[in-house]
C-alpha positions in Angstrom: -44.5 32.0 -23.2 -42.3 29.3 -21.7 -43.7 27.3 -18.9 -42.0 27.7 -15.5 -40.5 24.7 -13.9 -42.1 23.1 -11.0 -40.1 23.7 -7.8 -40.1 20.0 -7.0 -38.7 19.2 -10.5 -36.0 21.9 -10.1 -35.1 20.4 -6.7 -34.8 16.9 -8.1 -32.7 18.0 -11.0 -30.4 19.9 -8.6 -30.2 17.0 -6.3 -29.5 14.6 -9.2 -26.6 16.9 -10.5 -25.1 17.1 -6.9 -25.4 13.2 -6.6 -23.6 12.7 -9.9 -20.8 15.2 -9.0 -20.3 13.3 -5.6 -20.2 10.0 -7.4 -17.7 11.2 -9.9 -15.4 12.5 -7.0 -15.6 9.4 -5.0 -15.4 6.7 -7.7 -11.9 5.2 -8.1 -10.9 3.8 -11.4 -9.1 0.6 -10.4 -6.5 -0.2 -13.0 -4.9 -3.4 -13.6 -1.5 -1.7 -13.4 -2.3 -0.6 -9.8 -3.4 -4.2 -8.8 -0.2 -5.5 -10.3 1.9 -3.1 -8.3 0.1 -3.9 -5.0 0.7 -7.6 -5.6 4.3 -7.2 -6.5 4.8 -5.0 -3.4 3.3 -7.7 -1.3 5.5 -10.4 -2.9 8.4 -8.1 -2.2 7.7 -7.9 1.5 7.2 -11.6 1.7 10.5 -12.1 0.0 12.1 -9.7 2.6 10.6 -11.8 5.5 11.8 -15.2 4.2 15.1 -13.9 2.8 16.0 -12.5 6.2 15.6 -15.6 8.1 17.3 -17.7 5.4 20.3 -15.4 5.3 20.4 -15.6 9.2 20.2 -19.4 9.1 23.0 -19.5 6.6 25.2 -17.1 8.5 24.5 -19.0 11.9 25.5 -22.3 10.1 28.8 -20.9 8.9 29.6 -19.6 12.3 28.9 -22.9 13.7 30.9 -24.7 11.1 34.1 -22.6 11.6 33.8 -21.6 15.3 32.5 -24.9 16.5 29.7 -23.3 18.5 26.9 -25.5 17.5 23.9 -24.8 17.8 24.3 -21.4 19.2 25.4 -19.8 16.0 22.5 -21.2 14.3 20.1 -19.9 17.0 21.8 -16.4 16.9 21.6 -16.3 13.2 17.9 -17.3 13.1 17.1 -14.5 15.7 19.2 -11.9 14.0 17.8 -12.8 10.5 14.2 -12.6 11.8 14.9 -9.2 13.4 16.5 -7.9 10.3 13.6 -9.2 8.1 11.0 -7.6 10.3 12.8 -4.4 10.1 13.2 -4.4 6.3 9.4 -5.3 5.9 8.3 -2.6 8.1 10.5 -0.1 6.4 9.1 -1.2 2.9 5.5 -1.1 4.3 6.0 2.5 5.7 7.4 3.7 2.4 4.5 2.2 0.5 2.1 3.8 2.9 3.8 7.3 2.5 3.6 6.8 -1.4 -0.1 5.8 -1.2 -0.9 9.0 1.0 1.0 11.2 -1.4 -0.9 9.7 -4.4 -4.2 10.1 -2.6 -3.5 13.8 -1.7 -2.5 14.5 -5.3 -5.6 12.9 -6.6 -7.8 14.9 -4.1 -5.9 18.1 -5.1 -6.5 17.3 -8.8 -10.3 16.8 -8.1 -10.6 20.0 -6.0 -8.8 22.0 -9.0 -11.1 20.4 -11.4 -14.2 21.5 -9.4 -13.0 25.1 -9.3 
């Protein structure tokens, strides 16, 4: 006749199974591709910030040269370039956040479907 399991052992086994299931759901596998993508996106935002200001400086210098409005064209170009670069960086960051939220929702849905 088989020996009945001790209720404490059964409870510990059940708790262990639930802890392993929770760990499997919450663990994220960090892939080098994801890290590469994140750093490339950060460099893209940095390039947008610097590029906007540099384009503004160049445009202001050209206006000053041909219109003879030194230094107002350069000052205006820097301000417009800065505003444009902040707008572009913010737009890129919002797009990346929406993409990350969609990927997280898909990952959670896949885990929920896996549990059922």
